[in-house]
C-alpha positions in Angstrom: 0.0 0.0 0.0 2.8 2.4 0.9 4.6 1.7 -2.5 1.3 2.4 -4.3 1.0 5.7 -2.5 4.6 6.7 -3.3 4.1 5.8 -7.0 0.9 7.8 -7.1 2.6 10.8 -5.4 5.5 10.7 -8.0 3.0 10.7 -10.8 1.2 13.7 -9.3 4.5 15.4 -8.9 5.1 15.2 -12.6 1.4 15.7 -13.7 0.7 18.9 -11.7 3.6 21.0 -13.1 2.6 19.8 -16.6 -0.9 21.1 -16.0 0.5 24.4 -14.7 2.8 24.8 -17.8 -0.2 23.9 -20.1 -2.3 26.6 -18.4 0.4 29.3 -18.6 1.1 28.3 -22.2 -2.5 28.8 -23.4 -3.3 31.6 -21.0 -0.3 33.8 -21.8 2.0 32.3 -24.4 -0.6 31.5 -27.0 -2.3 34.9 -26.9 1.1 36.6 -27.2 2.1 34.6 -30.3 -1.5 34.6 -31.7 -1.4 38.4 -32.0 1.9 38.4 -33.8 1.7 35.2 -35.9 -0.8 33.3 -38.0 -3.1 31.0 -35.9 -1.5 27.7 -36.8 2.0 29.1 -36.4 1.2 30.5 -33.0 -0.2 27.1 -31.9 2.9 25.3 -33.1 5.3 27.7 -31.5 3.4 27.5 -28.2 3.4 23.7 -28.4 7.1 23.6 -29.2 8.0 25.8 -26.2 5.8 23.8 -23.8 6.8 20.3 -25.0 10.4 20.8 -25.9 11.6 23.6 -23.5 9.4 24.3 -20.4 8.3 20.7 -19.4 11.7 19.1 -20.1 13.5 21.8 -18.1 11.2 21.4 -15.2 11.6 17.6 -15.2 15.4 17.9 -15.5 15.4 20.1 -12.4 13.3 17.6 -10.6 15.7 14.8 -11.5 18.6 16.9 -10.2 17.0 17.4 -6.9 15.7 13.8 -6.7 18.1 11.7 -8.8 17.0 8.1 -9.6 18.6 5.4 -7.6 18.6 2.1 -9.4 20.9 -0.6 -10.6 22.2 -0.2 -14.2 19.4 -2.3 -15.8 18.4 0.3 -18.4 19.5 3.6 -20.0 17.4 6.7 -19.4 16.0 9.6 -21.4 17.5 13.1 -21.0 14.9 14.0 -18.4 15.5 10.9 -16.4 12.8 8.5 -17.4 13.5 4.8 -17.9 14.2 3.7 -21.5 15.7 0.7 -23.3 17.0 -2.2 -21.1 20.7 -3.0 -21.3 20.9 -6.3 -23.1 24.2 -6.7 -25.0 27.8 -5.9 -24.6 30.8 -6.3 -26.9 34.4 -6.6 -25.8 36.8 -4.9 -28.3 38.5 -1.7 -29.3 36.5 1.2 -30.7 37.6 0.8 -34.3 37.0 -2.9 -34.2 33.5 -2.3 -33.0 32.8 0.1 -35.9 34.3 -2.1 -38.6 32.6 -5.3 -37.3 29.2 -3.8 -37.0 29.4 -2.3 -40.4 30.5 -5.6 -41.9 27.5 -7.2 -40.2 25.2 -4.9 -42.0 24.7 -2.1 -39.5 25.4 1.6 -40.1 27.1 4.0 -37.7 24.6 6.6 -36.7 25.4 10.2 -37.4 25.8 12.6 -34.4 23.1 15.1 -33.6 23.2 18.4 -35.5 20.8 20.7 -37.2 21.8 19.2 -40.6 21.4 15.5 -39.6 18.1 16.1 -37.7 16.7 18.0 -40.7 17.9 15.3 -43.1 16.3 12.6 -40.9 12.9 14.5 -40.8 12.9 14.9 -44.6 13.9 11.2 -45.0 10.8 10.3 -43.1 8.5 12.7 -44.9 9.7 11.9 -48.4 10.8 8.3 -47.7 14.5 9.0 -48.5 17.1 6.5 -47.8 19.2 7.6 -44.8 21.0 4.6 -43.3 23.1 6.7 -41.0 20.2 8.6 -39.5 20.9 9.8 -35.9 19.2 8.2 -32.9 17.8 10.0 -29.9 20.1 10.7 -27.0 19.8 8.2 -24.2 22.0 8.2 -21.0 23.7 5.8 -18.7 25.1 7.2 -15.5 24.9 10.7 -16.6 26.4 10.5 -20.1 25.0 9.9 -23.5 26.0 7.0 -25.6 29.4 6.8 -27.2 28.5 5.0 -30.5 25.2 4.0 -32.0 24.3 1.8 -35.0 21.1 1.4 -37.0 19.7 -1.2 -39.4 16.7 -0.2 -41.5 13.7 -2.5 -41.8 11.2 -0.4 -43.7 9.7 3.1 -43.5 10.3 4.5 -40.0 11.0 1.0 -38.6 14.6 0.3 -37.9 16.8 -1.7 -35.5 19.2 0.3 -33.4 21.7 -0.2 -30.7 23.5 2.3 -28.5 26.8 1.6 -26.8 28.6 3.1 -23.8 32.3 2.4 -23.4 33.5 1.2 -20.1 35.9 -1.4 -18.6 35.7 -4.4 -16.3 37.8 -6.3 -13.9 39.3 -9.1 -16.0 40.5 -11.0 -12.9 37.0 -11.6 -11.6 34.1 -13.4 -13.2 32.1 -11.0 -15.4 29.1 -9.8 -13.5 27.2 -6.6 -12.8 29.6 -6.0 -9.9 32.9 -6.5 -11.9 31.8 -4.1 -14.6 33.1 -0.5 -14.1 29.9 1.1 -15.2 31.1 4.7 -14.9 34.6 4.2 -16.3 34.6 5.4 -19.9 38.2 4.9 -20.9 40.9 2.3 -20.1 43.9 3.7 -18.3 46.1 1.6 -20.6 45.6 2.3 -24.3 46.2 -1.3 -25.3 43.3 -2.5 -23.0 40.1 -3.6 -24.7 36.9 -1.9 -23.7 33.5 -3.3 -22.7 30.8 -1.6 -24.8 27.6 -1.9 -22.8 24.7 -1.7 -25.2 20.9 -1.3 -25.4 19.3 -2.8 -28.6 15.7 -2.2 -29.6 13.5 -1.9 -32.7 11.6 1.3 -33.6 8.1 0.4 -35.0 6.3 3.8 -35.3 5.9 7.4 -34.1 3.9 8.1 -30.9 3.6 11.0 -28.4 5.5 10.9 -25.1 3.1 10.9 -22.1 4.6 13.6 -19.9 5.5 16.3 -22.4 3.7 15.3 -25.7 6.9 15.3 -27.8 6.9 12.9 -30.7 9.2 9.9 -30.5 9.6 6.3 -31.7 7.5 3.5 -30.3 9.8 0.6 -29.4 8.9 -3.0 -30.0 8.3 -4.7 -26.6 10.5 -7.7 -27.3 14.0 -6.4 -26.6 15.4 -9.9 -26.2 14.9 -10.5 -29.9 17.0 -7.5 -30.8 19.9 -8.8 -28.7 19.7 -12.1 -30.5 19.6 -10.4 -33.9 22.9 -8.7 -33.3 24.5 -11.9 -32.1 23.3 -13.8 -35.2 24.6 -11.0 -37.4 28.0 -11.2 -35.7 28.0 -15.0 -36.1 27.2 -14.8 -39.8 30.5 -13.0 -40.4 32.5 -15.2 -38.1 33.5 -12.3 -35.7 32.7 -13.9 -32.3 35.5 -15.3 -30.3 33.4 -16.3 -27.3 30.3 -15.2 -25.5 28.5 -15.6 -22.2 25.5 -14.2 -20.4 25.4 -12.0 -17.4 22.2 -11.9 -15.3 21.4 -8.3 -14.3 18.0 -9.0 -12.8 15.0 -11.3 -13.0 12.8 -11.0 -16.0 10.8 -7.8 -15.8 8.4 -5.5 -17.7 9.5 -1.9 -18.1 6.7 0.7 -18.7 7.8 3.0 -21.5 7.4 6.8 -21.5 5.2 6.6 -24.7 1.5 6.1 -24.8 0.8 2.4 -24.3 4.5 1.7 -24.4 6.1 -1.1 -22.5 9.2 -3.3 -22.9 9.9 -6.8 -21.7 13.3 -8.3 -20.9 14.6 -11.5 -19.4 17.1 -9.4 -17.4 20.1 -11.0 -19.2 22.9 -9.1 -20.9 24.8 -11.1 -23.5 28.6 -10.3 -23.5 30.4 -11.1 -26.8 34.2 -11.0 -27.3 35.0 -10.1 -30.9 37.9 -11.8 -32.6 41.0 -9.6 -32.2 42.7 -8.0 -35.2 45.9 -6.0 -35.4 44.9 -2.4 -35.3 47.4 0.4 -34.7 44.8 2.9 -33.5 43.6 3.0 -29.9 40.5 4.4 -28.3 
């Protein structure tokens, strides 16, 4: 009963400021822009300010004051909401990761910029081919992903995986406790990195519940995406060895999108790629 009350209180804590911002937007912002811009433009500007500036800023402030305390089971959105479960990791150097994933049919996602975002929007509207389209920024322990890869299915549907570089204690059995989650770089350049990843499949465009921004709906079966990457790596003979690390029991993760939820078996597959002689380091 206490946990139900706490969960309800948290939802109210997010809902009430959203209502306040909506009231201020339509009571003051909309009339201001409506007098200076055409009706439809005024509505769009008000929506953009509320959904993409005011509400995210308020939620980010809330997350700073009340930071989430959880095991590294999933990455989070910029405003601190749970997102894709962590389900796969690769052990290799940076360049090896890039060349291997590209050989397996995946494309390195472009970084965020006005040019790439505009290109991506036009590719959706006009059905242009953009295999290196950027992915949304997701975070693990306060930093966004280091590398991301995509693999188009059709239309707006595409497989994608984000990776965060870290290290692990090679003298201990690989587990959630021997992985140095917050250590981005190896202190020795020759060391290999552990690339912790979250793989998922975009299946459509839907609004976000707490701020009404538009984002991708993710297919609920994230285990299948993990297996897809493993099969792609097997098909090119790049796997040296693999094992599975149990992060948690199987669980269902309610997504931030309308009617969105993800399921996972709580397992992260760890794959060692076959080494190659590469002169470049991280």
